[in-house]
C-alpha positions, 0 to 999 in steps of 0.5 A: 121924583119918585123911585121904585127899588126892586130887590130879591132876598138871597135865600129865596129869590122872590122879587119885592119892590118898595117906593121912595119919594126922593133919590136920597130916600131911595139910596137909604133904602138900598143901603139898608137892603144891601146890609140885609144881603138883599140883591138890588135888581133894578131901580126905576123912575118915571123920568129916567126909566131903569137906572143903577145905583151910581146914577141914583147917586148922581140924581140924589146929588142934583136933588140936594143942589136943587133943594136950596133953590126951591126953598128960596123961591 
């Protein structure tokens, strides 16, 4: 499921966005942004709407659990 992470730089406040194809990828992007002191404004997915980081973690765990089943089909 695709995700869009919208964030802003602490120094200028301009909003930017980046896309991820999985929740796990979105979490990696968020981790990198937070290490760079970027502010996460929101995360959006077509199926879930706007979500927070904690919900994204839940979705990443669900994706991880579903992956072995999808590969076994």
